[in-house]
C-alpha positions in Angstrom: 0.0 0.0 0.0 1.4 3.4 -1.0 1.6 6.0 1.8 -0.6 9.1 1.4 1.3 11.1 4.0 4.9 11.2 5.1 7.2 13.5 7.0 10.9 13.5 7.8 12.5 15.3 10.7 16.0 16.1 9.7 19.1 18.0 10.8 21.7 19.2 8.3 25.0 21.0 8.1 25.7 23.0 5.0 29.3 23.8 4.3 31.1 25.9 1.7 34.5 24.2 1.5 37.4 26.6 1.7 39.7 26.4 -1.3 42.4 28.3 0.6 44.8 26.7 3.0 44.3 27.9 6.5 40.8 29.3 5.9 38.0 27.6 7.8 34.9 26.3 5.9 31.8 28.4 6.1 29.0 26.4 7.7 25.5 26.6 9.1 23.4 24.0 10.8 19.6 23.6 10.9 16.7 21.3 11.9 13.7 21.1 9.7 10.6 18.9 9.0 9.9 18.0 5.4 6.4 17.1 4.3 4.8 16.5 0.9 2.6 19.6 0.9 5.2 22.1 2.1 7.8 23.9 0.0 11.1 25.2 1.2 13.0 27.6 -1.1 16.3 27.8 0.6 17.9 30.0 3.2 18.2 33.7 2.2 20.8 34.5 4.9 23.2 31.6 4.3 26.0 33.7 2.8 26.0 36.8 0.6 27.2 36.4 -3.0 29.8 39.1 -2.4 31.3 37.2 0.5 31.1 33.9 -1.4 33.1 35.5 -4.3 35.6 37.5 -2.2 39.1 36.1 -3.0 40.4 36.6 0.5 37.7 34.3 1.9 38.9 31.4 -0.3 35.5 29.9 -1.0 35.6 30.4 -4.8 38.4 28.7 -6.7 39.2 31.5 -9.1 41.3 29.3 -11.4 38.6 26.6 -11.8 35.7 29.1 -11.4 33.9 26.8 -8.9 32.6 26.6 -5.4 32.5 23.3 -3.5 29.5 22.6 -1.3 29.1 19.7 1.3 25.9 18.7 2.9 25.6 16.3 5.8 22.0 15.3 6.3 20.7 13.2 9.2 17.1 11.9 9.2 16.1 11.8 12.9 12.5 10.7 12.6 10.2 9.3 9.8 6.5 9.3 9.9 4.5 7.4 7.2 0.7 7.0 7.3 -1.4 5.1 4.7 -4.8 6.3 5.9 -4.0 10.0 6.3 -6.7 12.4 5.1 -5.4 15.8 4.2 -7.1 18.8 5.9 -7.1 20.7 2.6 
């Protein structure tokens, strides 16, 4: 039987990996709940584009024109229901 409702409680760490020796990765951590009827469009305050591209920060590899991202995602709880009736 296919579930008609699910949700995942997760924690995550987003990192922008430093391309410069001696510079610490930029990171942020969060907890969130993901559900089928909810949309999440990102995190507006993660890092400014100017800071991301600033050569002294070391996040953008100027020679390769790239940024390396790493995401560690942990699913803490899963809820699946097959008889769920949406309130909408």
